[in-house]
C-alpha positions as CSV (number, residue, x, y, z in Angstrom):
1,M,0.0,0.0,0.0
2,H,1.1,3.5,-0.6
3,N,1.4,5.1,2.8
4,R,1.1,8.6,1.5
5,K,-2.3,8.3,-0.1
6,H,-4.0,8.6,1.7
7,L,-21.8,0.7,4.1
8,W,-28.4,0.8,5.3
9,I,-30.5,0.1,7.5
10,R,-29.1,1.2,9.8
11,G,-26.4,1.5,7.4
12,I,-28.6,2.7,4.7
13,V,-30.5,4.5,7.2
14,I,-27.4,6.3,8.3
15,G,-26.7,6.8,4.7
16,A,-30.0,8.3,3.7
17,L,-29.6,10.3,6.8
18,A,-26.2,11.4,6.4
19,L,-27.1,12.2,2.8
20,A,-30.0,13.9,3.9
21,V,-27.8,15.8,6.1
22,L,-26.5,17.6,3.1
23,A,-26.0,17.6,-0.5
24,G,-26.4,16.5,-4.9
25,A,-25.9,14.3,-7.8
26,L,-24.1,11.1,-8.6
27,I,-24.4,7.8,-10.4
28,L,-21.9,6.1,-12.7
29,L,-21.0,6.8,-16.2
30,Q,-18.9,4.8,-18.6
31,K,-19.9,1.2,-19.1
32,E,-16.7,-0.1,-17.7
33,D,-17.3,2.0,-14.6
34,D,-20.9,0.8,-14.4
35,A,-19.6,-2.7,-14.3
36,H,-17.1,-1.8,-11.6
37,Y,-19.5,0.0,-9.3
38,A,-22.7,-2.0,-10.1
39,E,-24.5,-3.8,-7.2
40,K,-22.4,-6.7,-6.2
41,R,-24.2,-10.1,-5.8
42,G,-23.1,-13.6,-5.3
43,T,-22.9,-16.5,-2.8
44,M,-21.2,-16.2,0.5
45,S,-18.8,-19.0,-0.4
46,E,-17.8,-17.1,-3.5
47,H,-17.1,-14.1,-1.4
48,F,-15.0,-16.1,1.1
49,G,-12.9,-17.3,-1.7
50,Q,-11.9,-13.8,-2.6
51,L,-10.7,-12.5,0.7
52,K,-7.6,-10.4,0.5
53,T,-4.6,-10.5,2.7
54,V,-2.3,-7.5,3.4
55,E,1.1,-7.1,5.0
56,W,1.5,-4.0,7.1
57,K,4.1,-3.1,9.6
58,G,5.2,-6.8,10.0
59,Q,1.6,-8.0,10.6
60,T,-0.7,-10.0,8.2
61,W,-4.3,-8.8,7.9
62,R,-7.2,-10.6,6.2
63,E,-10.2,-8.9,4.7
64,K,-13.4,-9.4,6.7
65,P,-16.2,-11.3,4.9
66,A,-19.6,-9.8,4.3
67,V,-18.7,-6.1,4.6
68,T,-20.5,-3.6,2.4
69,T,-19.0,-0.1,2.0
70,I,-21.2,2.8,0.9
71,L,-20.1,6.4,0.3
72,I,-22.6,9.0,1.4
73,A,-22.1,12.4,-0.2
74,G,-23.9,15.8,0.3
75,I,-23.5,18.4,-2.5
76,D,-23.5,22.1,-1.8
77,K,-25.2,23.2,-5.0
78,P,-29.0,23.4,-5.3
79,D,-29.1,22.9,-9.1
80,A,-26.4,20.2,-9.2
81,R,-29.1,17.6,-10.2
82,E,-29.8,19.7,-13.3
83,Q,-26.3,20.0,-14.5
84,T,-25.6,19.2,-18.1
85,G,-22.9,19.9,-20.6
86,R,-20.4,21.4,-18.2
87,Y,-17.2,19.8,-17.1
88,R,-16.3,21.8,-14.0
89,N,-19.6,22.8,-12.4
90,G,-20.9,19.8,-10.6
91,G,-20.9,21.4,-7.1
92,Q,-18.7,20.6,-4.2
93,A,-19.1,17.5,-1.9
94,D,-19.3,19.4,1.4
95,F,-20.2,16.1,3.3
96,L,-18.5,12.8,2.8
97,M,-19.2,9.7,5.0
98,L,-18.0,6.2,4.4
99,L,-20.2,3.5,5.9
100,A,-18.9,0.0,6.4
101,I,-21.8,-2.5,7.2
102,D,-20.3,-5.6,8.9
103,Q,-22.8,-8.4,8.6
104,T,-20.7,-10.8,10.7
105,D,-20.1,-8.6,13.7
106,K,-23.4,-6.8,13.2
107,Q,-21.8,-3.4,13.4
108,I,-21.8,-0.2,11.3
109,H,-18.5,1.7,11.0
110,Q,-18.5,5.3,10.1
111,L,-15.6,7.4,8.7
112,Q,-16.3,11.1,8.1
113,I,-13.9,12.7,5.7
114,D,-13.3,16.5,6.0
115,R,-14.2,18.3,2.7
116,D,-10.8,20.0,2.9
117,T,-8.8,16.8,3.0
118,M,-6.0,16.9,0.4
119,T,-5.8,14.0,-2.0
120,D,-5.3,13.2,-5.7
121,V,-8.2,14.6,-7.7
122,Q,-8.8,13.9,-11.4
123,I,-8.6,17.1,-13.5
124,L,-10.5,17.6,-16.8
125,G,-9.7,19.9,-19.7
126,V,-12.1,22.4,-21.2
127,F,-13.4,19.7,-23.5
128,G,-14.0,17.1,-20.8
129,N,-10.8,15.1,-21.4
130,E,-8.8,13.8,-18.5
131,V,-5.6,15.7,-18.2
132,G,-4.0,14.1,-15.1
133,T,-4.4,14.6,-11.4
134,R,-3.7,17.3,-8.8
135,V,-3.6,17.3,-5.1
136,L,-6.7,19.3,-4.1
137,Q,-9.4,19.5,-1.5
138,I,-11.4,16.2,-1.9
139,C,-14.7,18.2,-2.1
140,L,-13.6,19.5,-5.5
141,A,-13.6,16.1,-7.1
142,H,-17.4,16.3,-7.5
143,S,-17.2,19.5,-9.5
144,Y,-15.6,17.7,-12.5
145,G,-17.6,16.1,-15.2
146,G,-20.4,16.9,-17.6
147,S,-23.1,14.8,-15.8
148,K,-24.2,13.5,-12.4
149,Q,-22.6,10.2,-13.5
150,D,-19.3,11.9,-14.1
151,N,-19.4,13.7,-10.7
152,A,-20.0,10.4,-9.0
153,K,-17.1,8.7,-10.8
154,Y,-14.6,11.3,-9.8
155,T,-15.8,11.6,-6.2
156,V,-15.6,7.9,-5.7
157,K,-12.2,7.8,-7.3
158,A,-10.9,10.6,-5.1
159,V,-12.1,8.8,-1.9
160,Q,-10.5,5.6,-3.2
161,N,-7.2,7.5,-3.8
162,L,-7.4,8.8,-0.2
163,L,-8.0,5.3,1.2
164,D,-5.1,3.7,-0.8
165,G,-7.3,2.2,-3.5
166,M,-9.9,0.5,-1.3
167,E,-12.9,-0.5,-3.3
168,I,-16.3,1.2,-2.6
169,D,-19.4,-1.0,-3.2
170,G,-22.1,1.7,-3.5
171,Y,-22.9,5.4,-3.2
172,Y,-25.9,7.6,-2.2
173,V,-25.8,11.3,-3.0
174,V,-28.3,14.2,-2.4
175,D,-28.1,18.0,-2.1
176,Y,-29.1,20.1,0.9
177,S,-32.8,20.1,-0.1
178,A,-33.0,16.6,1.2
179,V,-32.3,17.7,4.8
180,P,-35.7,19.3,5.5
181,L,-37.5,16.4,3.8
182,L,-35.8,13.8,5.9
183,N,-36.1,15.9,9.1
184,D,-39.9,16.3,8.6
185,V,-40.6,12.7,7.7
186,L,-39.0,11.9,11.0
187,G,-41.3,14.3,12.7
188,G,-38.6,16.7,13.6
189,V,-35.1,16.1,15.0
190,K,-34.0,17.3,18.4
191,V,-30.5,18.7,18.6
192,H,-28.3,20.3,21.3
193,M,-26.6,23.6,20.6
194,D,-22.9,23.1,21.3
195,Y,-22.3,26.5,19.7
196,D,-24.0,29.8,19.8
197,M,-26.0,30.0,16.6
198,T,-28.1,33.1,17.4
199,S,-26.7,34.6,14.1
200,V,-28.9,32.0,12.4
201,D,-31.8,32.0,14.8
202,P,-32.2,34.1,18.0
203,A,-33.5,31.0,19.9
204,W,-30.4,29.0,19.1
205,T,-28.4,29.9,22.1
206,K,-25.4,27.8,23.2
207,G,-26.7,24.9,25.5
208,A,-30.3,25.0,24.2
209,D,-32.1,21.9,23.0
210,I,-34.1,22.6,19.8
211,V,-36.5,20.5,17.8
212,L,-35.7,21.3,14.1
213,H,-38.5,21.7,11.6
214,G,-38.4,22.3,7.8
215,K,-35.6,24.6,6.6
216,D,-34.3,25.0,10.1
217,A,-32.7,21.5,9.7
218,E,-30.8,22.6,6.6
219,A,-29.6,25.8,8.3
220,F,-28.3,23.8,11.3
221,V,-26.2,21.4,9.2
222,R,-25.2,23.8,6.6
223,S,-24.4,27.1,8.3
224,R,-20.7,27.8,8.8
225,M,-19.2,31.2,8.2
226,T,-21.4,33.0,10.8
227,V,-21.1,30.4,13.5
228,G,-18.2,30.0,16.0
229,A,-14.8,30.2,14.2
230,G,-16.5,29.5,10.9
231,T,-14.6,26.3,10.3
232,N,-15.7,23.1,8.6
233,E,-14.4,21.2,11.6
234,E,-17.0,22.8,13.8
235,R,-19.8,22.2,11.2
236,M,-18.9,18.5,11.2
237,V,-19.7,18.4,14.9
238,R,-23.2,19.8,14.1
239,Q,-23.7,17.4,11.3
240,N,-22.8,14.5,13.6
241,E,-25.2,15.8,16.2
242,F,-28.1,15.9,13.7
243,M,-27.2,12.4,12.3
244,R,-27.0,10.8,15.7
245,N,-30.4,12.0,16.8
246,A,-32.0,11.4,13.4
247,I,-30.7,7.8,13.4
248,N,-32.1,7.2,16.9
249,T,-35.5,8.5,15.7
250,M,-35.4,6.4,12.5
251,N,-34.4,3.2,14.4
252,K,-37.4,3.6,16.7
253,K,-39.7,4.1,13.8
254,I,-38.4,1.2,11.9
255,S,-38.5,-1.0,15.0
256,A,-42.2,-0.1,15.4
257,D,-43.0,-0.4,11.7
258,L,-40.6,-1.9,9.1
259,S,-42.5,-0.2,6.3
260,F,-41.1,3.2,7.5
261,G,-37.9,2.5,5.7
262,E,-39.8,2.4,2.4
263,V,-41.6,5.6,3.3
264,M,-38.3,7.3,4.0
265,L,-36.6,6.2,0.8
266,N,-39.7,7.2,-1.3
267,T,-39.5,10.7,0.3
268,L,-35.9,11.1,-1.0
269,S,-36.2,9.1,-4.2
270,D,-36.6,12.2,-6.5
271,I,-33.5,13.8,-5.0
272,A,-31.1,10.9,-4.2
273,V,-28.8,9.4,-6.8
274,T,-27.5,6.0,-6.1
275,N,-26.3,2.8,-7.8
276,L,-28.2,0.7,-5.3
277,S,-31.8,-0.4,-6.2
278,Q,-34.5,0.5,-3.7
279,K,-35.1,-3.2,-3.2
280,R,-31.5,-3.7,-2.2
281,L,-31.7,-0.7,0.1
282,L,-34.8,-2.0,1.8
283,E,-33.2,-5.4,2.3
284,E,-30.2,-3.8,3.9
285,M,-32.3,-1.5,6.0
286,N,-34.6,-4.3,7.4
287,T,-31.6,-6.5,8.1
288,A,-29.2,-4.0,9.7
289,Y,-31.5,-1.5,11.5
290,N,-30.6,-3.1,14.9
291,F,-26.9,-3.3,14.3
292,T,-24.6,-1.5,16.6
293,V,-23.7,1.9,15.1
294,L,-20.2,2.7,16.2
295,P,-19.0,6.3,16.8
296,V,-18.0,8.4,13.9
297,D,-14.2,8.2,13.2
298,H,-12.1,11.1,12.0
299,P,-8.7,10.3,10.6
300,A,-5.7,12.0,12.4
301,G,-4.1,14.9,10.6
302,N,-3.4,18.6,10.6
303,Y,-5.1,21.8,9.3
304,S,-3.2,24.5,7.5
305,I,-3.8,27.4,5.1
306,G,-2.6,26.6,1.6
307,A,-0.7,28.9,-0.7
308,D,-4.1,29.9,-2.3
309,G,-5.4,31.0,1.0
310,F,-7.9,28.1,1.4
311,M,-8.0,25.7,4.3
312,E,-6.4,22.3,3.9
313,F,-6.5,19.1,6.0
314,H,-3.5,16.9,5.6
315,M,-4.2,13.3,6.8
316,E,-1.5,11.9,8.9
317,E,0.7,9.5,7.0
318,G,-0.6,5.9,7.3
319,A,-3.9,7.0,9.0
320,A,-6.0,5.9,6.0
321,V,-4.4,2.4,5.9
322,E,-4.7,2.1,9.7
323,W,-8.4,2.8,9.6
324,V,-9.1,0.4,6.8
325,L,-7.2,-2.4,8.4
326,S,-8.6,-1.9,11.9
327,H,-12.2,-1.8,10.7
328,L,-12.4,-3.9,7.5
329,Y,-9.7,-6.4,8.1
330,T,-8.8,-8.9,10.9
331,R,-5.2,-9.4,12.0
332,V,-3.9,-12.9,11.4
333,E,-2.2,-14.3,14.5
């Protein structure tokens, strides 16, 4: 592995939710890419026969069986779903969450990737041709491409680059307009104000507990520049607060009525872009809604201001590999 380079449903639930927590447009494009990212089916015995082994720091690691990885992305561009014919205007992926649904251990791992994380991003020329890669903020990968499919391809590839080539089984992407929809189908999500947000709403004082309704939910997860120090790191705390409480509400509703999962997916169907069929999503949701959802992980690293004046997050060398191995692999004694 290259040290430098740096799953619903509770899995899908978290996914829809995480997505709902933000932003939009993704699917696959070229036929070869469709084949690579298409829903993966097969028998368990076939899967066991394909388990990988990796040598890392003198230890042997074996890939866990029956783990599904799903990339959740939220796009900060209201009209991203309508984009056509442009190669550098797909909107930025302000929210990126990798879910790993472990069927064996009945756990759901979560890795949140800061939008400002620096990694190799595919660059396109003015005519849409690939002209190499540059180390950029990972959020910018979604801006490249002339269609939602293109945007998906390059976002997934950027995350794979960051995680040293790890394969991603599926993706689910929406824009910020999904947040109010998800929030309201849940009947409102209660959140705690860790920061003073009176610049957004006078009632949002630090320490207050607020039930979000409609557009308030979008403002809570999206506002940044007028809150606290205005950093994305602080906004990620609010996104996690919303997700955690929304997930708890969803789990209660699904436990009481399994059909709620379908209601939720139908609510988001016109906004979400995914390479997973609704049938597959419902199967996952009704299987994993009672799995243990582990705390959100954030890779170690450092923030700095780049030469262009924009914030950069540099993942600590080896942090990506360490996360993948410790969550998706088992050490061989």
